[in-house]
C-alpha positions in Angstrom: 0.0 0.0 0.0 1.2 3.5 -0.8 1.7 5.8 2.2 -0.1 9.0 2.7 1.5 11.7 0.6 3.4 9.2 -1.5 3.3 10.6 -5.1 6.3 8.8 -6.4 4.2 6.3 -8.3 2.4 9.1 -10.1 5.6 10.7 -11.2 7.1 7.4 -12.4 4.0 6.7 -14.5 4.0 10.1 -16.0 7.8 10.1 -16.8 7.6 6.6 -18.3 4.3 6.5 -20.2 5.5 3.6 -22.4 5.8 1.4 -19.3 2.3 2.5 -18.1 0.2 2.8 -21.3 -3.1 2.9 -19.5 -2.2 4.6 -16.3 -0.1 7.4 -17.6 -2.7 8.9 -20.0 -5.4 8.5 -17.3 -3.2 10.3 -14.7 -2.6 13.1 -17.2 -6.3 13.6 -17.8 -7.0 13.5 -14.1 -4.4 16.2 -13.4 -5.7 18.3 -16.3 -9.1 18.1 -14.7 -7.7 19.7 -11.6 -7.6 16.8 -9.3 -4.9 17.2 -6.7 -2.3 14.5 -6.3 -3.2 14.3 -2.6 -6.8 13.5 -3.5 -5.6 10.9 -6.1 -3.4 9.3 -3.5 -6.3 9.2 -1.0 -8.6 7.5 -3.6 -5.9 4.9 -4.5 -5.1 4.1 -0.9 -8.8 3.5 -0.1 -9.1 1.3 -3.2 -6.0 -0.7 -2.3 -7.3 -1.2 1.2 -10.7 -2.5 -0.2 -8.9 -5.0 -2.4 -6.7 -6.3 0.5 -9.7 -6.4 2.8 -11.7 -8.4 0.3 -8.9 -10.9 -0.4 -8.4 -11.4 3.3 -12.2 -11.9 3.8 -12.2 -14.5 1.0 -9.3 -16.3 2.5 -11.1 -16.4 5.8 -14.4 -17.5 4.3 -13.2 -20.1 1.9 -12.1 -22.5 4.7 -15.7 -22.6 6.1 -17.1 -26.1 5.9 -19.3 -26.6 2.8 -17.8 -23.6 0.9 -15.2 -25.5 -1.1 -14.1 -29.1 -1.0 -10.6 -28.0 0.1 -11.0 -27.3 3.8 -7.3 -26.7 4.5 -7.0 -23.8 2.1 -5.8 -20.6 3.7 -2.8 -18.7 5.0 -0.6 -20.7 7.4 2.4 -20.1 9.5 4.9 -22.7 8.4 8.3 -23.9 9.7 10.2 -26.8 11.2 11.7 -28.1 8.0 15.0 -27.6 6.4 13.6 -25.6 3.5 10.3 -24.1 2.3 9.6 -27.4 0.6 9.8 -29.4 3.8 8.3 -26.9 6.2 5.1 -28.0 7.9 1.9 -26.0 8.6 2.0 -24.8 12.2 -1.2 -22.8 12.5 -3.8 -21.3 10.1 -4.0 -17.5 10.3 -7.6 -16.6 10.9 -9.6 -13.3 10.9 -7.3 -11.7 8.4 -9.9 -9.2 7.3 -10.2 -8.1 10.9 -6.5 -7.7 11.3 -6.1 -5.5 8.3 -9.1 -3.3 9.4 -6.8 -0.9 11.2 -5.2 -0.1 7.9 -8.4 1.4 6.5 -7.4 4.9 5.2 -11.1 5.9 4.7 -11.5 6.0 8.5 -10.1 8.8 10.7 -7.0 7.8 12.6 -7.6 6.9 16.3 -6.0 9.3 18.7 
């Protein structure tokens, strides 16, 4: 996720339009319409959070009995092996969408 005030990605896309053939022209039109970079960063941060939250919710939900035939699908802490190929699942991470909730840039920061 980009940080508040991080405009470097905008500048990179505008400086290298061939590398960003969809993003660069859209950013140029947005700026020409008078949208500030701060507003654009805010919109992108909220959208990024919504995607992450949705993916985490799906990872949490997919392991519910009856949802899919693979009941051990999810995100796990692994270890105990000599390499990533021999590591064993230690524990399934649950409530991922609740854990990322504090990242929500659309909510005021808690004081």
